[in-house]
Every structure is written in C-alpha cells, then in structure tokens.
C-alpha positions in Angstrom: -17.8 -14.8 126.9 -20.3 -11.9 127.2 -21.8 -10.5 124.0 -20.0 -7.6 122.5 -16.5 -8.5 123.8 -14.2 -9.4 120.9 -11.8 -12.3 121.1 -8.4 -11.4 122.6 -5.6 -11.0 120.0 -2.1 -12.1 120.9 1.1 -10.8 119.3 3.5 -13.2 117.5 6.2 -12.3 120.1 3.8 -13.2 123.0 3.0 -16.6 121.4 6.7 -17.3 120.8 7.4 -16.5 124.5 4.5 -18.7 125.7 5.6 -21.7 123.7 9.3 -21.4 124.5 8.6 -20.9 128.2 6.3 -24.0 128.2 8.9 -26.1 126.5 11.8 -24.9 128.6 10.0 -25.3 131.9 8.1 -28.5 130.9 4.7 -27.1 131.7 1.4 -28.7 130.6 -1.0 -26.8 128.3 -3.3 -26.0 131.1 -0.5 -24.8 133.4 0.8 -22.6 130.6 -2.7 -21.2 129.9 -3.1 -20.3 133.6 0.3 -18.8 133.9 0.0 -16.5 130.8 -3.8 -15.9 131.3 -4.8 -17.4 128.0 -8.4 -18.5 128.2 -8.0 -22.0 126.6 -5.4 -24.6 126.7 -6.5 -25.6 123.1 -5.1 -22.3 121.9 -1.7 -23.2 123.4 -1.9 -26.6 121.6 -2.5 -24.8 118.3 0.4 -22.4 118.9 2.7 -25.3 119.7 1.7 -27.1 116.5 2.4 -23.9 114.5 5.7 -23.4 116.3 6.8 -27.0 115.6 5.7 -27.0 111.9 6.6 -23.5 110.8 8.9 -22.2 113.5 8.4 -18.8 115.3 7.9 -17.1 111.9 4.6 -19.0 111.6 3.0 -16.8 114.3 3.2 -13.7 112.0 0.8 -15.3 109.4 -2.8 -14.2 109.7 -5.0 -17.3 110.2 -8.5 -16.0 110.7 -11.3 -17.1 108.5 -11.8 -20.2 106.4 -9.1 -21.8 104.4 -9.4 -21.5 100.6 -10.7 -24.8 99.2 -8.4 -24.7 96.2 -5.0 -24.4 97.8 -5.6 -24.6 101.6 -4.3 -21.1 102.2 -6.1 -18.7 104.5 -7.8 -15.5 103.3 -8.4 -15.0 99.7 -10.5 -16.4 96.9 -10.3 -19.8 95.3 -7.6 -20.1 92.6 -9.1 -19.4 89.2 -8.6 -22.1 86.6 -7.0 -21.4 83.2 -9.6 -20.5 80.6 -8.6 -23.6 78.5 -8.9 -25.9 81.5 -12.3 -24.5 82.4 -13.5 -25.0 78.8 -12.2 -28.6 78.8 -14.0 -29.3 82.0 -17.3 -27.9 80.7 -17.0 -29.9 77.5 -16.3 -33.1 79.5 -19.4 -32.4 81.7 -21.5 -31.9 78.6 -20.2 -35.1 77.1 -20.8 -37.1 80.3 -24.4 -35.7 80.5 -25.0 -36.8 76.9 -23.6 -40.2 77.6 -25.8 -40.6 80.7 -28.9 -39.6 78.7 -28.0 -42.1 76.0 -27.5 -44.9 78.5 -30.8 -44.2 80.2 -32.6 -44.3 76.9 -30.8 -47.5 76.0 -31.8 -49.1 79.3 -35.4 -48.0 78.8 -35.5 -49.6 75.3 -33.9 -52.8 76.6 -36.5 -53.1 79.4 -39.4 -52.4 77.1 -38.1 -55.0 74.6 -37.9 -57.6 77.4 -41.5 -56.8 78.5 -42.7 -57.2 75.0 -41.0 -60.6 74.7 -42.4 -61.7 78.0 -46.0 -60.8 76.9 -45.5 -62.8 73.7 -44.5 -65.9 75.6 -47.7 -65.9 77.7 
C-alpha cells in the first residue's frame, strides 16, 4: 500500500452483509474478498470469527490498538489494583528480596566453611 493512504474502514453493516453472503452462497474467503473488493481474505476470516463468537453486534465494537494486558479488552489503560492489594504485593516483594539476600549470605557462609574444613584436612 503506498505511503500516505490510510487503511480502509468498513462499516458494521457491510461486514455483516459480507459474512452472511459468504455463508449463504458458500463462498471461500478469497472469493468473498474479490467479490466485495476487500484487500485481504484474512480480514474476512477475522470478521467471520467475530460474527460466530459475538454475533452481528460484535462488528460495532472498536478493535483498533493493542489489547489491555489486565483484562484483554481493547482501548484503555490497565486496570488499577486496589490500594490494599498493591501495598500487599509491594510488602511481599520486599519480603522475598530479603529472603533471597539471606539465602545468598547463608550459601556464601556454608561454602566458606566447607573451604576452611578442606584446607584443615590437607
């Protein structure tokens, strides 16, 4: 696609008409894309998936952009955690970091003690 030409936008009614025609006439994705002048059969596949999962109403949902990591929904920020949950998570991270530091020190002491005992044996 040449630079400066935006992606073509299709209406919910057009998408519904395309999928229903494809299913009624038994057309393939490629045939449907050619008949309705849609530039990719993959787009037709996506529309059919939406139609089967959500029905024709699914076409009216705006789906551009990345999905939100927290709830999988499009458009919008990640869901904020409750203040108490956030504080609990921070406290747990601090506790785990302290535990890791303690275990590393313990391991270093044990190794040093073993080295000393080996030197005494020789």
